[in-house]
C-alpha positions as CSV (number, residue, x, y, z in Angstrom):
1,M,0.0,0.0,0.0
2,F,2.8,2.5,1.0
3,E,4.6,1.8,-2.3
4,S,1.5,2.7,-4.4
5,F,0.9,5.8,-2.3
6,Q,4.5,6.8,-2.7
7,G,4.3,6.3,-6.4
8,I,1.2,8.5,-6.6
9,L,2.9,11.3,-4.7
10,L,6.1,11.1,-6.8
11,N,4.0,11.1,-10.0
12,Y,2.1,14.2,-9.0
13,G,5.1,15.8,-7.3
14,Y,4.5,19.5,-6.5
15,P,0.8,19.6,-7.4
16,G,0.2,16.6,-5.2
17,L,2.1,18.3,-2.4
18,F,0.1,21.5,-2.8
19,I,-3.2,19.6,-2.6
20,A,-2.0,17.5,0.4
21,S,-0.8,20.6,2.2
22,F,-4.0,22.5,1.5
23,L,-6.1,19.6,3.0
24,A,-3.8,19.3,6.0
25,S,-4.6,22.9,6.9
26,T,-8.3,22.5,6.8
27,I,-10.4,20.8,9.4
28,L,-9.6,17.4,7.8
29,P,-7.4,15.1,9.9
30,F,-4.6,14.9,7.4
31,G,-0.8,15.6,7.7
32,S,1.6,16.7,5.1
33,E,5.0,16.6,6.8
34,G,5.5,13.0,5.7
35,I,5.0,14.0,2.1
36,V,7.6,16.8,2.5
37,V,10.1,14.3,3.9
38,L,9.3,11.8,1.1
39,L,9.7,14.4,-1.7
40,V,13.0,15.8,-0.2
41,S,14.3,12.2,0.2
42,Q,13.5,11.5,-3.5
43,G,15.5,14.4,-4.7
44,F,12.9,17.1,-5.2
45,N,14.2,20.6,-4.7
46,A,13.9,21.2,-0.9
47,M,13.2,24.9,-1.2
48,T,10.6,24.4,-3.8
49,V,9.0,21.7,-1.6
50,V,9.0,24.1,1.3
51,I,7.4,26.9,-0.8
52,V,4.7,24.7,-2.4
53,A,3.8,23.1,1.0
54,S,3.7,26.5,2.7
55,I,1.5,28.1,0.0
56,G,-0.9,25.1,0.0
57,N,-1.1,25.0,3.8
58,F,-1.6,28.8,3.9
59,F,-4.6,28.6,1.4
60,G,-6.1,25.9,3.6
61,A,-5.8,28.1,6.6
62,C,-7.4,31.0,4.7
63,T,-10.3,28.7,4.0
64,S,-10.7,28.0,7.7
65,Y,-10.3,31.7,8.5
66,Y,-13.2,32.6,6.1
67,L,-15.4,29.9,7.5
68,G,-15.0,31.6,10.9
69,F,-16.9,34.5,9.5
70,M,-20.0,32.3,9.3
71,G,-20.3,32.3,13.1
72,R,-19.9,30.1,16.1
73,G,-23.1,28.1,15.6
74,Y,-22.2,27.1,12.1
75,I,-18.6,26.2,13.1
76,E,-19.7,24.0,16.0
77,K,-22.5,22.3,14.0
78,Y,-20.8,21.7,10.6
79,L,-17.1,22.0,11.2
80,R,-17.1,19.9,14.3
81,I,-14.6,22.1,16.1
82,D,-15.2,21.7,19.8
83,R,-16.5,24.7,21.7
84,R,-13.6,24.2,24.3
85,E,-11.0,24.4,21.4
86,L,-12.6,27.7,20.2
87,E,-12.6,29.1,23.8
88,K,-9.0,28.1,24.3
89,A,-8.1,29.8,21.0
90,E,-9.9,32.9,22.0
91,K,-8.0,32.9,25.3
92,Y,-4.7,32.6,23.4
93,F,-5.7,35.6,21.2
94,T,-6.6,37.6,24.4
95,K,-3.3,36.7,26.0
96,Y,-0.9,36.8,23.1
97,G,-2.7,38.9,20.5
98,S,-2.4,38.2,16.8
99,F,1.0,36.6,17.2
100,V,-0.8,33.3,18.2
101,L,-1.3,33.0,14.4
102,L,2.3,32.0,14.1
103,F,1.3,28.6,15.7
104,T,-1.6,27.6,13.4
105,W,0.5,24.6,12.5
106,V,0.2,23.1,16.0
107,P,-1.9,19.9,15.9
108,L,-5.4,20.0,17.6
109,I,-5.5,23.7,18.3
110,G,-4.2,25.1,14.9
111,D,-7.6,24.7,13.2
112,A,-9.3,26.4,16.0
113,I,-6.8,29.3,15.9
114,T,-7.5,30.0,12.2
115,V,-11.2,29.7,12.6
116,T,-11.1,31.9,15.6
117,G,-9.2,34.5,13.6
118,G,-12.2,34.6,11.3
119,L,-14.7,34.7,14.2
120,L,-12.9,37.7,15.7
121,K,-12.8,39.4,12.3
122,L,-9.0,39.9,12.4
123,K,-7.6,42.0,9.6
124,F,-6.7,39.6,6.8
125,K,-3.4,41.3,6.1
126,I,-2.2,40.6,9.7
127,F,-3.7,37.0,9.5
128,A,-2.0,36.3,6.2
129,V,1.5,37.5,7.2
130,L,1.6,35.7,10.5
131,V,0.1,32.5,9.3
132,F,2.4,32.3,6.2
133,I,5.5,33.0,8.3
134,G,4.5,30.2,10.8
135,K,3.8,27.7,8.1
136,F,6.9,28.5,6.1
137,L,9.1,28.1,9.1
138,R,7.5,24.8,10.1
139,Y,8.0,23.3,6.6
140,L,11.5,24.7,6.4
141,A,12.4,23.0,9.7
142,V,10.8,19.7,8.4
143,A,12.7,19.8,5.1
144,Y,15.9,20.7,6.9
145,L,15.6,17.9,9.4
146,A,14.7,15.5,6.6
147,G,17.8,16.5,4.7
148,I,20.0,16.0,7.7
149,I,18.4,12.7,8.7
150,L,18.6,11.3,5.1
151,L,22.2,12.2,4.5
């Protein structure tokens, strides 16, 4: 099974990585770090992998951000983000301000942070800059560590 999945990813390369990274940043339980490691280990350009994964993941976060504009009731009913996660994200925003957006890549709470950014109607420019920086740095670290480990 893994070999066929690996073959699919290698055949689709960067577009497949973009789609996987986009899905990983929505409310779907999907990770893209393994795909980054796989592509780097197979000789794909590490910086291009980082940029493609960052852009895809950023667009997924933007989707969640805009879903936050639909309101808390919609989010809890259709997106299945737990009320406690949203409350925790709101506390982080209160305590740390918009800089909490640098951590939208953190499992479990990251989706709630992006959706809460939309709920709180944060300025998109601030959202975009901080989320992209956080996601880029995360993928850069993953690709760097993959390169070191694979050498």
